[in-house]
All heavy atoms as TSV, in Angstrom:
chain	resi	resn	atom	element	x	y	z
A	1	MET	N	N	194.150	117.347	104.886
A	1	MET	CA	C	193.633	118.684	105.023
A	1	MET	C	C	192.848	119.042	103.753
A	1	MET	O	O	193.218	118.692	102.615
A	1	MET	CB	C	194.794	119.677	105.192
A	1	MET	CG	C	194.377	121.106	105.180
A	1	MET	SD	S	195.704	122.234	105.692
A	1	MET	CE	C	194.887	122.943	107.090
A	2	PRO	N	N	191.683	119.710	103.907
A	2	PRO	CA	C	190.877	120.049	102.745
A	2	PRO	C	C	191.623	120.949	101.787
A	2	PRO	O	O	192.493	121.727	102.209
A	2	PRO	CB	C	189.675	120.790	103.339
A	2	PRO	CG	C	189.730	120.518	104.823
A	2	PRO	CD	C	191.128	120.121	105.135
A	3	ASP	N	N	191.260	120.922	100.528
A	3	ASP	CA	C	191.822	121.810	99.503
A	3	ASP	C	C	191.043	123.101	99.460
A	3	ASP	O	O	189.837	123.078	99.153
A	3	ASP	CB	C	191.826	121.119	98.160
A	3	ASP	CG	C	192.365	122.020	97.026
A	3	ASP	OD1	O	192.969	123.029	97.369
A	3	ASP	OD2	O	192.149	121.647	95.868
A	4	PHE	N	N	191.643	124.210	99.801
A	4	PHE	CA	C	191.018	125.490	99.776
A	4	PHE	C	C	191.401	126.310	98.534
A	4	PHE	O	O	191.302	127.528	98.532
A	4	PHE	CB	C	191.323	126.316	101.028
A	4	PHE	CG	C	190.687	125.741	102.274
A	4	PHE	CD1	C	191.427	124.918	103.131
A	4	PHE	CD2	C	189.379	126.009	102.610
A	4	PHE	CE1	C	190.848	124.378	104.264
A	4	PHE	CE2	C	188.805	125.478	103.755
A	4	PHE	CZ	C	189.542	124.679	104.581
A	5	GLY	N	N	191.818	125.627	97.518
A	5	GLY	CA	C	192.144	126.300	96.247
A	5	GLY	C	C	193.257	127.283	96.375
A	5	GLY	O	O	193.204	128.367	95.740
A	6	GLY	N	N	194.267	127.008	97.218
A	6	GLY	CA	C	195.350	127.905	97.342
A	6	GLY	C	C	195.139	129.025	98.387
A	6	GLY	O	O	196.031	129.844	98.605
A	7	ILE	N	N	194.004	129.019	99.024
A	7	ILE	CA	C	193.673	130.050	100.027
A	7	ILE	C	C	194.111	129.507	101.378
A	7	ILE	O	O	193.753	128.413	101.759
A	7	ILE	CB	C	192.165	130.383	100.070
A	7	ILE	CG1	C	191.712	130.897	98.705
A	7	ILE	CG2	C	191.855	131.358	101.141
A	7	ILE	CD1	C	190.195	131.027	98.555
A	8	SER	N	N	194.854	130.322	102.130
A	8	SER	CA	C	195.237	129.961	103.472
A	8	SER	C	C	194.040	129.969	104.401
A	8	SER	O	O	193.323	130.982	104.493
A	8	SER	CB	C	196.285	130.928	103.984
A	8	SER	OG	O	196.601	130.678	105.343
A	9	PRO	N	N	193.737	128.804	105.063
A	9	PRO	CA	C	192.546	128.783	105.879
A	9	PRO	C	C	192.482	129.830	107.006
A	9	PRO	O	O	191.401	130.271	107.368
A	9	PRO	CB	C	192.571	127.357	106.496
A	9	PRO	CG	C	193.410	126.575	105.572
A	9	PRO	CD	C	194.426	127.546	105.006
A	10	GLY	N	N	193.587	130.311	107.503
A	10	GLY	CA	C	193.592	131.303	108.559
A	10	GLY	C	C	193.490	132.749	108.104
A	10	GLY	O	O	193.323	133.640	108.893
A	11	ALA	N	N	193.599	133.010	106.816
A	11	ALA	CA	C	193.589	134.339	106.267
A	11	ALA	C	C	192.138	134.914	106.283
A	11	ALA	O	O	191.178	134.145	106.118
A	11	ALA	CB	C	194.139	134.366	104.874
A	12	PRO	N	N	191.960	136.196	106.382
A	12	PRO	CA	C	190.630	136.779	106.367
A	12	PRO	C	C	189.991	136.680	104.997
A	12	PRO	O	O	190.726	136.629	103.978
A	12	PRO	CB	C	190.820	138.263	106.782
A	12	PRO	CG	C	192.241	138.547	106.492
A	12	PRO	CD	C	193.013	137.210	106.600
A	13	ALA	N	N	188.661	136.662	104.939
A	13	ALA	CA	C	187.990	136.597	103.641
A	13	ALA	C	C	188.302	137.878	102.869
A	13	ALA	O	O	188.373	138.940	103.428
A	13	ALA	CB	C	186.498	136.459	103.847
A	14	GLN	N	N	188.447	137.710	101.533
A	14	GLN	CA	C	188.741	138.853	100.671
A	14	GLN	C	C	187.556	139.317	99.881
A	14	GLN	O	O	187.463	140.422	99.418
A	14	GLN	CB	C	189.855	138.487	99.692
A	14	GLN	CG	C	191.140	138.115	100.347
A	14	GLN	CD	C	191.757	139.263	101.132
A	14	GLN	OE1	O	191.941	140.318	100.620
A	14	GLN	NE2	N	192.077	138.998	102.360
A	15	SER	N	N	186.527	138.422	99.728
A	15	SER	CA	C	185.327	138.793	98.974
A	15	SER	C	C	184.212	137.845	99.329
A	15	SER	O	O	184.414	136.835	99.976
A	15	SER	CB	C	185.595	138.720	97.455
A	15	SER	OG	O	185.888	137.408	97.052
A	16	ALA	N	N	183.000	138.217	98.955
A	16	ALA	CA	C	181.802	137.412	99.181
A	16	ALA	C	C	180.963	137.374	97.919
A	16	ALA	O	O	180.922	138.311	97.152
A	16	ALA	CB	C	180.965	137.990	100.314
A	17	LEU	N	N	180.310	136.259	97.712
A	17	LEU	CA	C	179.452	136.057	96.532
A	17	LEU	C	C	178.122	135.550	96.988
A	17	LEU	O	O	178.012	134.523	97.669
A	17	LEU	CB	C	180.107	135.048	95.589
A	17	LEU	CG	C	179.298	134.632	94.375
A	17	LEU	CD1	C	179.096	135.759	93.384
A	17	LEU	CD2	C	179.943	133.419	93.678
A	18	ALA	N	N	177.019	136.277	96.630
A	18	ALA	CA	C	175.680	135.822	96.954
A	18	ALA	C	C	175.378	134.590	96.135
A	18	ALA	O	O	175.600	134.566	94.914
A	18	ALA	CB	C	174.661	136.918	96.723
A	19	LEU	N	N	174.855	133.518	96.776
A	19	LEU	CA	C	174.559	132.289	96.058
A	19	LEU	C	C	173.048	132.202	95.741
A	19	LEU	O	O	172.240	132.797	96.433
A	19	LEU	CB	C	174.935	131.076	96.920
A	19	LEU	CG	C	176.393	131.004	97.316
A	19	LEU	CD1	C	176.622	129.710	98.142
A	19	LEU	CD2	C	177.332	131.017	96.131
A	20	THR	N	N	172.787	131.496	94.674
A	20	THR	CA	C	171.405	131.172	94.260
A	20	THR	C	C	171.182	129.663	94.511
A	20	THR	O	O	172.035	128.876	94.146
A	20	THR	CB	C	171.198	131.500	92.782
A	20	THR	OG1	O	171.488	132.905	92.569
A	20	THR	CG2	C	169.810	131.208	92.325
A	21	SER	N	N	170.076	129.348	95.058
A	21	SER	CA	C	169.775	127.940	95.369
A	21	SER	C	C	169.881	127.082	94.137
A	21	SER	O	O	169.364	127.418	93.061
A	21	SER	CB	C	168.337	127.832	95.928
A	21	SER	OG	O	168.018	126.484	96.182
A	22	GLY	N	N	170.673	126.002	94.237
A	22	GLY	CA	C	170.868	125.039	93.163
A	22	GLY	C	C	171.901	125.396	92.132
A	22	GLY	O	O	172.152	124.597	91.202
A	23	VAL	N	N	172.556	126.563	92.292
A	23	VAL	CA	C	173.572	126.977	91.302
A	23	VAL	C	C	174.965	126.790	91.897
A	23	VAL	O	O	175.271	127.350	92.946
A	23	VAL	CB	C	173.370	128.465	90.870
A	23	VAL	CG1	C	174.483	128.872	89.919
A	23	VAL	CG2	C	172.006	128.632	90.267
A	24	ALA	N	N	175.795	125.974	91.235
A	24	ALA	CA	C	177.139	125.651	91.769
A	24	ALA	C	C	178.136	126.780	91.473
A	24	ALA	O	O	178.033	127.424	90.402
A	24	ALA	CB	C	177.642	124.358	91.159
A	25	VAL	N	N	179.045	127.017	92.384
A	25	VAL	CA	C	180.107	127.986	92.219
A	25	VAL	C	C	181.391	127.296	92.720
A	25	VAL	O	O	181.375	126.239	93.301
A	25	VAL	CB	C	179.870	129.295	93.021
A	25	VAL	CG1	C	178.595	130.006	92.550
A	25	VAL	CG2	C	179.738	129.023	94.534
A	26	ALA	N	N	182.542	127.963	92.510
A	26	ALA	CA	C	183.817	127.504	93.049
A	26	ALA	C	C	183.753	127.508	94.579
A	26	ALA	O	O	183.350	128.526	95.139
A	26	ALA	CB	C	184.948	128.303	92.571
A	27	PRO	N	N	184.081	126.418	95.245
A	27	PRO	CA	C	184.088	126.430	96.711
A	27	PRO	C	C	184.990	127.477	97.295
A	27	PRO	O	O	186.091	127.787	96.747
A	27	PRO	CB	C	184.582	125.026	97.084
A	27	PRO	CG	C	184.284	124.190	95.882
A	27	PRO	CD	C	184.491	125.095	94.722
A	28	GLY	N	N	184.577	128.112	98.329
A	28	GLY	CA	C	185.342	129.145	99.030
A	28	GLY	C	C	185.814	128.642	100.389
A	28	GLY	O	O	185.880	127.449	100.616
A	29	ARG	N	N	186.166	129.544	101.249
A	29	ARG	CA	C	186.679	129.179	102.595
A	29	ARG	C	C	185.596	129.002	103.619
A	29	ARG	O	O	185.767	128.290	104.611
A	29	ARG	CB	C	187.646	130.218	103.065
A	29	ARG	CG	C	186.995	131.527	103.476
A	29	ARG	CD	C	187.965	132.527	104.059
A	29	ARG	NE	N	188.926	132.953	103.123
A	29	ARG	CZ	C	190.249	132.734	103.194
A	29	ARG	NH1	N	190.734	132.149	104.217
A	29	ARG	NH2	N	191.054	133.136	102.281
A	30	ALA	N	N	184.391	129.606	103.351
A	30	ALA	CA	C	183.305	129.485	104.354
A	30	ALA	C	C	181.985	129.963	103.689
A	30	ALA	O	O	182.016	130.543	102.595
A	30	ALA	CB	C	183.593	130.343	105.577
A	31	ILE	N	N	180.891	129.704	104.372
A	31	ILE	CA	C	179.619	130.215	103.911
A	31	ILE	C	C	178.993	131.013	105.032
A	31	ILE	O	O	179.236	130.750	106.222
A	31	ILE	CB	C	178.639	129.149	103.441
A	31	ILE	CG1	C	178.325	128.060	104.496
A	31	ILE	CG2	C	179.100	128.501	102.153
A	31	ILE	CD1	C	177.220	127.155	104.161
A	32	LEU	N	N	178.249	132.065	104.727
A	32	LEU	CA	C	177.520	132.865	105.644
A	32	LEU	C	C	176.058	132.699	105.331
A	32	LEU	O	O	175.674	132.938	104.142
A	32	LEU	CB	C	177.983	134.296	105.550
A	32	LEU	CG	C	177.282	135.343	106.461
A	32	LEU	CD1	C	177.528	134.963	107.930
A	32	LEU	CD2	C	177.729	136.746	106.178
A	33	ILE	N	N	175.262	132.302	106.306
A	33	ILE	CA	C	173.837	132.069	106.117
A	33	ILE	C	C	173.072	133.089	106.920
A	33	ILE	O	O	173.287	133.185	108.145
A	33	ILE	CB	C	173.455	130.625	106.523
A	33	ILE	CG1	C	174.258	129.603	105.745
A	33	ILE	CG2	C	171.963	130.392	106.373
A	33	ILE	CD1	C	174.180	128.175	106.304
A	34	SER	N	N	172.135	133.779	106.294
A	34	SER	CA	C	171.236	134.642	107.038
A	34	SER	C	C	169.841	134.037	106.912
A	34	SER	O	O	169.277	133.984	105.824
A	34	SER	CB	C	171.235	136.061	106.418
A	34	SER	OG	O	170.278	136.884	107.090
A	35	CYS	N	N	169.326	133.523	108.001
A	35	CYS	CA	C	168.035	132.788	108.009
A	35	CYS	C	C	166.928	133.667	108.605
A	35	CYS	O	O	167.049	134.168	109.706
A	35	CYS	CB	C	168.206	131.477	108.833
A	35	CYS	SG	S	166.732	130.494	108.910
A	36	SER	N	N	165.804	133.798	107.841
A	36	SER	CA	C	164.640	134.537	108.355
A	36	SER	C	C	163.524	133.647	108.757
A	36	SER	O	O	162.640	134.060	109.531
A	36	SER	CB	C	164.189	135.560	107.332
A	36	SER	OG	O	163.820	134.915	106.127
A	37	VAL	N	N	163.473	132.399	108.276
A	37	VAL	CA	C	162.495	131.388	108.689
A	37	VAL	C	C	163.238	130.080	108.887
A	37	VAL	O	O	163.884	129.569	107.973
A	37	VAL	CB	C	161.390	131.177	107.617
A	37	VAL	CG1	C	160.424	130.109	108.020
A	37	VAL	CG2	C	160.593	132.499	107.402
A	38	ALA	N	N	163.249	129.562	110.129
A	38	ALA	CA	C	163.977	128.357	110.445
A	38	ALA	C	C	163.479	127.174	109.630
A	38	ALA	O	O	162.348	127.061	109.238
A	38	ALA	CB	C	163.874	128.059	111.921
A	39	GLY	N	N	164.401	126.250	109.349
A	39	GLY	CA	C	164.064	125.022	108.629
A	39	GLY	C	C	165.315	124.328	108.229
A	39	GLY	O	O	166.379	124.398	108.870
A	40	ASN	N	N	165.274	123.636	107.064
A	40	ASN	CA	C	166.441	122.867	106.568
A	40	ASN	C	C	166.867	123.350	105.231
A	40	ASN	O	O	166.085	123.921	104.451
A	40	ASN	CB	C	166.043	121.373	106.418
A	40	ASN	CG	C	165.732	120.762	107.733
A	40	ASN	OD1	O	166.409	120.891	108.723
A	40	ASN	ND2	N	164.617	120.019	107.780
A	41	LEU	N	N	168.171	123.164	104.906
A	41	LEU	CA	C	168.690	123.355	103.580
A	41	LEU	C	C	169.732	122.302	103.338
A	41	LEU	O	O	170.229	121.667	104.283
A	41	LEU	CB	C	169.273	124.781	103.400
A	41	LEU	CG	C	170.395	125.227	104.295
A	41	LEU	CD1	C	171.737	125.037	103.605
A	41	LEU	CD2	C	170.205	126.714	104.568
A	42	THR	N	N	170.039	122.039	102.092
A	42	THR	CA	C	171.035	121.042	101.749
A	42	THR	C	C	172.261	121.704	101.231
A	42	THR	O	O	172.214	122.572	100.362
A	42	THR	CB	C	170.474	120.070	100.675
A	42	THR	OG1	O	169.310	119.449	101.232
A	42	THR	CG2	C	171.482	118.979	100.302
A	43	LEU	N	N	173.429	121.289	101.757
A	43	LEU	CA	C	174.738	121.766	101.289
A	43	LEU	C	C	175.364	120.701	100.425
A	43	LEU	O	O	175.375	119.532	100.775
A	43	LEU	CB	C	175.690	122.110	102.463
A	43	LEU	CG	C	175.167	123.156	103.405
A	43	LEU	CD1	C	176.199	123.347	104.558
A	43	LEU	CD2	C	174.907	124.475	102.754
A	44	THR	N	N	175.967	121.131	99.282
A	44	THR	CA	C	176.682	120.186	98.402
A	44	THR	C	C	178.109	120.584	98.370
A	44	THR	O	O	178.453	121.750	98.112
A	44	THR	CB	C	176.060	120.209	96.976
A	44	THR	OG1	O	174.679	119.920	97.043
A	44	THR	CG2	C	176.762	119.210	96.060
A	45	PHE	N	N	179.011	119.602	98.574
A	45	PHE	CA	C	180.453	119.807	98.561
A	45	PHE	C	C	181.032	119.533	97.179
A	45	PHE	O	O	180.344	118.991	96.331
A	45	PHE	CB	C	181.089	118.916	99.659
A	45	PHE	CG	C	180.626	119.213	101.016
A	45	PHE	CD1	C	179.519	118.591	101.574
A	45	PHE	CD2	C	181.250	120.205	101.763
A	45	PHE	CE1	C	179.056	118.925	102.825
A	45	PHE	CE2	C	180.835	120.531	103.035
A	45	PHE	CZ	C	179.717	119.897	103.549
A	46	GLY	N	N	182.295	119.846	97.019
A	46	GLY	CA	C	182.992	119.692	95.750
A	46	GLY	C	C	182.988	118.279	95.190
A	46	GLY	O	O	183.015	118.078	93.978
A	47	ASP	N	N	182.921	117.265	96.054
A	47	ASP	CA	C	182.853	115.869	95.583
A	47	ASP	C	C	181.444	115.338	95.409
A	47	ASP	O	O	181.184	114.179	95.272
A	47	ASP	CB	C	183.657	114.982	96.564
A	47	ASP	CG	C	183.026	114.901	97.970
A	47	ASP	OD1	O	182.054	115.609	98.223
A	47	ASP	OD2	O	183.583	114.164	98.782
A	48	ASN	N	N	180.471	116.291	95.426
A	48	ASN	CA	C	179.024	116.012	95.249
A	48	ASN	C	C	178.374	115.301	96.459
A	48	ASN	O	O	177.232	114.865	96.362
A	48	ASN	CB	C	178.714	115.246	93.939
A	48	ASN	CG	C	179.000	116.158	92.768
A	48	ASN	OD1	O	178.662	117.342	92.792
A	48	ASN	ND2	N	179.589	115.618	91.767
A	49	THR	N	N	179.087	115.181	97.572
A	49	THR	CA	C	178.413	114.681	98.814
A	49	THR	C	C	177.519	115.825	99.339
A	49	THR	O	O	177.806	117.012	99.089
A	49	THR	CB	C	179.387	114.197	99.879
A	49	THR	OG1	O	180.283	115.340	100.221
A	49	THR	CG2	C	180.227	113.035	99.432
A	50	THR	N	N	176.497	115.451	100.056
A	50	THR	CA	C	175.555	116.442	100.592
A	50	THR	C	C	175.298	116.179	102.082
A	50	THR	O	O	175.465	115.105	102.560
A	50	THR	CB	C	174.206	116.399	99.822
A	50	THR	OG1	O	173.626	115.122	100.025
A	50	THR	CG2	C	174.384	116.711	98.382
A	51	ILE	N	N	174.857	117.257	102.733
A	51	ILE	CA	C	174.384	117.135	104.098
A	51	ILE	C	C	173.127	117.986	104.198
A	51	ILE	O	O	172.979	119.042	103.593
A	51	ILE	CB	C	175.400	117.580	105.183
A	51	ILE	CG1	C	175.795	119.041	105.000
A	51	ILE	CG2	C	176.568	116.664	105.205
A	51	ILE	CD1	C	176.576	119.591	106.178
A	52	LEU	N	N	172.155	117.508	105.010
A	52	LEU	CA	C	170.935	118.258	105.309
A	52	LEU	C	C	171.262	119.057	106.600
A	52	LEU	O	O	171.629	118.462	107.624
A	52	LEU	CB	C	169.756	117.327	105.527
A	52	LEU	CG	C	168.440	117.987	105.813
A	52	LEU	CD1	C	167.969	118.769	104.586
A	52	LEU	CD2	C	167.370	116.918	106.184
A	53	LEU	N	N	171.147	120.365	106.528
A	53	LEU	CA	C	171.544	121.229	107.589
A	53	LEU	C	C	170.339	121.963	108.173
A	53	LEU	O	O	169.662	122.704	107.459
A	53	LEU	CB	C	172.569	122.273	107.130
A	53	LEU	CG	C	173.094	123.241	108.151
A	53	LEU	CD1	C	173.991	122.512	109.123
A	53	LEU	CD2	C	173.811	124.362	107.449
A	54	PRO	N	N	169.979	121.706	109.451
A	54	PRO	CA	C	168.906	122.512	110.084
A	54	PRO	C	C	169.508	123.909	110.419
A	54	PRO	O	O	170.607	124.011	110.971
A	54	PRO	CB	C	168.553	121.697	111.326
A	54	PRO	CG	C	169.745	120.871	111.600
A	54	PRO	CD	C	170.481	120.654	110.295
A	55	VAL	N	N	168.766	124.969	110.160
A	55	VAL	CA	C	169.219	126.316	110.530
A	55	VAL	C	C	168.130	127.026	111.317
A	55	VAL	O	O	166.940	126.827	111.158
A	55	VAL	CB	C	169.585	127.102	109.240
A	55	VAL	CG1	C	170.870	126.587	108.615
A	55	VAL	CG2	C	168.467	127.148	108.251
A	56	LEU	N	N	168.581	127.875	112.234
A	56	LEU	CA	C	167.716	128.684	113.061
A	56	LEU	C	C	167.765	130.114	112.542
A	56	LEU	O	O	168.638	130.523	111.813
A	56	LEU	CB	C	168.158	128.650	114.508
A	56	LEU	CG	C	168.174	127.242	115.153
A	56	LEU	CD1	C	168.745	127.339	116.568
A	56	LEU	CD2	C	166.755	126.682	115.212
A	57	VAL	N	N	166.775	130.920	112.945
A	57	VAL	CA	C	166.669	132.325	112.576
A	57	VAL	C	C	167.945	133.054	113.082
A	57	VAL	O	O	168.354	132.880	114.234
A	57	VAL	CB	C	165.450	132.965	113.105
A	57	VAL	CG1	C	165.425	134.469	112.856
A	57	VAL	CG2	C	164.174	132.318	112.488
A	58	GLY	N	N	168.505	133.862	112.214
A	58	GLY	CA	C	169.746	134.640	112.548
A	58	GLY	C	C	170.883	134.261	111.639
A	58	GLY	O	O	170.764	133.439	110.704
A	59	PRO	N	N	172.069	134.853	111.880
A	59	PRO	CA	C	173.236	134.611	111.048
A	59	PRO	C	C	173.993	133.363	111.522
A	59	PRO	O	O	174.039	133.061	112.725
A	59	PRO	CB	C	174.092	135.838	111.239
A	59	PRO	CG	C	173.747	136.314	112.599
A	59	PRO	CD	C	172.325	135.933	112.826
A	60	THR	N	N	174.582	132.626	110.558
A	60	THR	CA	C	175.440	131.479	110.866
A	60	THR	C	C	176.621	131.520	109.911
A	60	THR	O	O	176.399	131.633	108.678
A	60	THR	CB	C	174.677	130.160	110.669
A	60	THR	OG1	O	173.524	130.134	111.540
A	60	THR	CG2	C	175.539	128.947	111.029
A	61	GLN	N	N	177.849	131.402	110.401
A	61	GLN	CA	C	178.991	131.248	109.521
A	61	GLN	C	C	179.595	129.844	109.741
A	61	GLN	O	O	179.807	129.439	110.889
A	61	GLN	CB	C	180.061	132.302	109.813
A	61	GLN	CG	C	181.229	132.173	108.829
A	61	GLN	CD	C	182.240	133.283	109.053
A	61	GLN	OE1	O	181.887	134.386	109.404
A	61	GLN	NE2	N	183.495	133.017	108.772
A	62	LEU	N	N	179.787	129.114	108.617
A	62	LEU	CA	C	180.372	127.817	108.703
A	62	LEU	C	C	181.604	127.706	107.841
A	62	LEU	O	O	181.590	128.093	106.678
A	62	LEU	CB	C	179.331	126.735	108.217
A	62	LEU	CG	C	178.041	126.687	108.954
A	62	LEU	CD1	C	177.076	125.783	108.250
A	62	LEU	CD2	C	178.273	126.159	110.373
A	63	SER	N	N	182.698	127.196	108.408
A	63	SER	CA	C	183.924	127.080	107.656
A	63	SER	C	C	183.879	125.783	106.857
A	63	SER	O	O	184.574	124.787	107.183
A	63	SER	CB	C	185.129	127.088	108.618
A	63	SER	OG	O	185.245	128.368	109.222
A	64	LEU	N	N	183.063	125.748	105.862
A	64	LEU	CA	C	182.884	124.590	104.985
A	64	LEU	C	C	183.083	125.002	103.541
A	64	LEU	O	O	182.578	126.018	103.147
A	64	LEU	CB	C	181.477	123.980	105.149
A	64	LEU	CG	C	181.099	123.486	106.547
A	64	LEU	CD1	C	179.639	123.091	106.591
A	64	LEU	CD2	C	181.971	122.327	106.925
A	65	ALA	N	N	183.819	124.220	102.805
A	65	ALA	CA	C	184.059	124.510	101.375
A	65	ALA	C	C	182.961	123.832	100.540
A	65	ALA	O	O	183.135	122.769	99.978
A	65	ALA	CB	C	185.446	123.984	100.961
A	66	VAL	N	N	181.772	124.452	100.464
A	66	VAL	CA	C	180.673	123.914	99.705
A	66	VAL	C	C	180.662	124.563	98.330
A	66	VAL	O	O	181.222	125.655	98.109
A	66	VAL	CB	C	179.339	124.156	100.389
A	66	VAL	CG1	C	179.299	123.522	101.778
A	66	VAL	CG2	C	178.977	125.634	100.512
A	67	LYS	N	N	180.005	123.882	97.366
A	67	LYS	CA	C	179.861	124.486	96.023
A	67	LYS	C	C	178.467	124.942	95.759
A	67	LYS	O	O	178.277	125.763	94.836
A	67	LYS	CB	C	180.347	123.464	94.973
A	67	LYS	CG	C	179.436	122.296	94.747
A	67	LYS	CD	C	179.953	121.441	93.570
A	67	LYS	CE	C	178.995	120.352	93.196
A	67	LYS	NZ	N	179.489	119.564	92.065
A	68	SER	N	N	177.443	124.475	96.511
A	68	SER	CA	C	176.101	124.991	96.319
A	68	SER	C	C	175.233	124.632	97.495
A	68	SER	O	O	175.645	123.843	98.355
A	68	SER	CB	C	175.491	124.356	95.031
A	68	SER	OG	O	175.266	123.001	95.186
A	69	PHE	N	N	174.066	125.283	97.567
A	69	PHE	CA	C	173.099	124.923	98.563
A	69	PHE	C	C	171.740	124.827	97.839
A	69	PHE	O	O	171.544	125.361	96.740
A	69	PHE	CB	C	173.012	125.967	99.650
A	69	PHE	CG	C	172.179	127.175	99.322
A	69	PHE	CD1	C	170.864	127.282	99.767
A	69	PHE	CD2	C	172.697	128.207	98.525
A	69	PHE	CE1	C	170.089	128.376	99.457
A	69	PHE	CE2	C	171.935	129.305	98.209
A	69	PHE	CZ	C	170.642	129.406	98.683
A	70	THR	N	N	170.838	124.068	98.433
A	70	THR	CA	C	169.445	123.978	97.913
A	70	THR	C	C	168.510	124.285	99.047
A	70	THR	O	O	168.621	123.677	100.113
A	70	THR	CB	C	169.186	122.571	97.362
A	70	THR	OG1	O	170.187	122.238	96.397
A	70	THR	CG2	C	167.811	122.501	96.724
A	71	ASN	N	N	167.608	125.257	98.822
A	71	ASN	CA	C	166.630	125.596	99.804
A	71	ASN	C	C	165.746	124.401	100.121
A	71	ASN	O	O	165.323	123.694	99.164
A	71	ASN	CB	C	165.753	126.759	99.376
A	71	ASN	CG	C	166.173	128.046	99.945
A	71	ASN	OD1	O	166.923	128.100	100.955
A	71	ASN	ND2	N	165.708	129.126	99.359
A	72	GLY	N	N	165.429	124.175	101.390
A	72	GLY	CA	C	164.447	123.144	101.788
A	72	GLY	C	C	163.307	123.902	102.399
A	72	GLY	O	O	162.603	124.647	101.692
A	73	THR	N	N	163.132	123.767	103.670
A	73	THR	CA	C	162.021	124.435	104.386
A	73	THR	C	C	162.447	125.764	104.972
A	73	THR	O	O	161.570	126.533	105.436
A	73	THR	CB	C	161.497	123.524	105.485
A	73	THR	OG1	O	162.571	123.219	106.396
A	73	THR	CG2	C	160.927	122.239	104.913
A	74	ALA	N	N	163.725	126.105	104.949
A	74	ALA	CA	C	164.214	127.358	105.540
A	74	ALA	C	C	164.125	128.467	104.502
A	74	ALA	O	O	164.204	128.218	103.283
A	74	ALA	CB	C	165.676	127.193	105.982
A	75	THR	N	N	164.001	129.679	104.992
A	75	THR	CA	C	164.117	130.856	104.121
A	75	THR	C	C	165.430	131.493	104.443
A	75	THR	O	O	165.655	132.009	105.547
A	75	THR	CB	C	162.937	131.849	104.342
A	75	THR	OG1	O	161.741	131.151	104.101
A	75	THR	CG2	C	163.074	133.066	103.439
A	76	VAL	N	N	166.401	131.463	103.521
A	76	VAL	CA	C	167.754	131.916	103.784
A	76	VAL	C	C	168.315	132.744	102.619
A	76	VAL	O	O	167.847	132.653	101.491
A	76	VAL	CB	C	168.720	130.727	103.995
A	76	VAL	CG1	C	168.312	129.940	105.269
A	76	VAL	CG2	C	168.737	129.792	102.824
A	77	THR	N	N	169.322	133.529	102.944
A	77	THR	CA	C	170.204	134.155	101.978
A	77	THR	C	C	171.575	133.607	102.338
A	77	THR	O	O	171.975	133.559	103.478
A	77	THR	CB	C	170.220	135.675	102.097
A	77	THR	OG1	O	168.853	136.141	101.929
A	77	THR	CG2	C	171.120	136.315	101.065
A	78	VAL	N	N	172.317	133.114	101.326
A	78	VAL	CA	C	173.650	132.483	101.546
A	78	VAL	C	C	174.697	133.197	100.758
A	78	VAL	O	O	174.474	133.486	99.576
A	78	VAL	CB	C	173.586	130.978	101.177
A	78	VAL	CG1	C	174.921	130.327	101.407
A	78	VAL	CG2	C	172.485	130.257	101.990
A	79	TRP	N	N	175.854	133.431	101.358
A	79	TRP	CA	C	177.006	134.007	100.695
A	79	TRP	C	C	178.195	133.076	100.822
A	79	TRP	O	O	178.368	132.468	101.845
A	79	TRP	CB	C	177.427	135.352	101.324
A	79	TRP	CG	C	176.467	136.455	101.167
A	79	TRP	CD1	C	176.338	137.307	100.113
A	79	TRP	CD2	C	175.410	136.812	102.059
A	79	TRP	NE1	N	175.302	138.209	100.314
A	79	TRP	CE2	C	174.716	137.895	101.549
A	79	TRP	CE3	C	175.026	136.294	103.306
A	79	TRP	CZ2	C	173.670	138.521	102.168
A	79	TRP	CZ3	C	173.943	136.891	103.953
A	79	TRP	CH2	C	173.282	137.989	103.374
A	80	MET	N	N	178.966	132.963	99.741
A	80	MET	CA	C	180.265	132.241	99.785
A	80	MET	C	C	181.320	133.267	100.125
A	80	MET	O	O	181.377	134.322	99.522
A	80	MET	CB	C	180.510	131.630	98.414
A	80	MET	CG	C	181.844	130.839	98.416
A	80	MET	SD	S	181.731	129.300	99.290
A	80	MET	CE	C	180.537	128.399	98.307
A	81	LEU	N	N	182.151	132.954	101.095
A	81	LEU	CA	C	183.291	133.830	101.476
A	81	LEU	C	C	184.555	133.295	100.854
A	81	LEU	O	O	184.883	132.102	101.016
A	81	LEU	CB	C	183.396	133.900	102.981
A	81	LEU	CG	C	182.171	134.374	103.737
A	81	LEU	CD1	C	182.394	134.341	105.227
A	81	LEU	CD2	C	181.650	135.712	103.247
A	82	TYR	N	N	185.289	134.135	100.128
A	82	TYR	CA	C	186.528	133.768	99.500
A	82	TYR	C	C	187.661	134.453	100.124
A	82	TYR	O	O	187.566	135.519	100.679
A	82	TYR	CB	C	186.488	134.088	97.984
A	82	TYR	CG	C	185.537	133.266	97.190
A	82	TYR	CD1	C	184.280	133.752	96.846
A	82	TYR	CD2	C	185.861	131.974	96.807
A	82	TYR	CE1	C	183.390	132.984	96.134
A	82	TYR	CE2	C	185.015	131.237	96.052
A	82	TYR	CZ	C	183.745	131.749	95.754
A	82	TYR	OH	O	182.871	130.928	95.015
């Protein structure tokens, strides 16, 4: 099971932190992406593995414990949910 830093995966989020592209933070329980221009972004996990994620216009919530994102071709605002 993934390490959620002592946070119970089923518990509701207690706070949110707006992320800046390329700046690492402590991984949370999920990320919320608000996309205004569809494209790609890269998610980086705590072990420094990455995935290229295609996103469409609109909101997306992913239950992934990422530490940072990097803007690619998408225009997004990303929040970490704790």
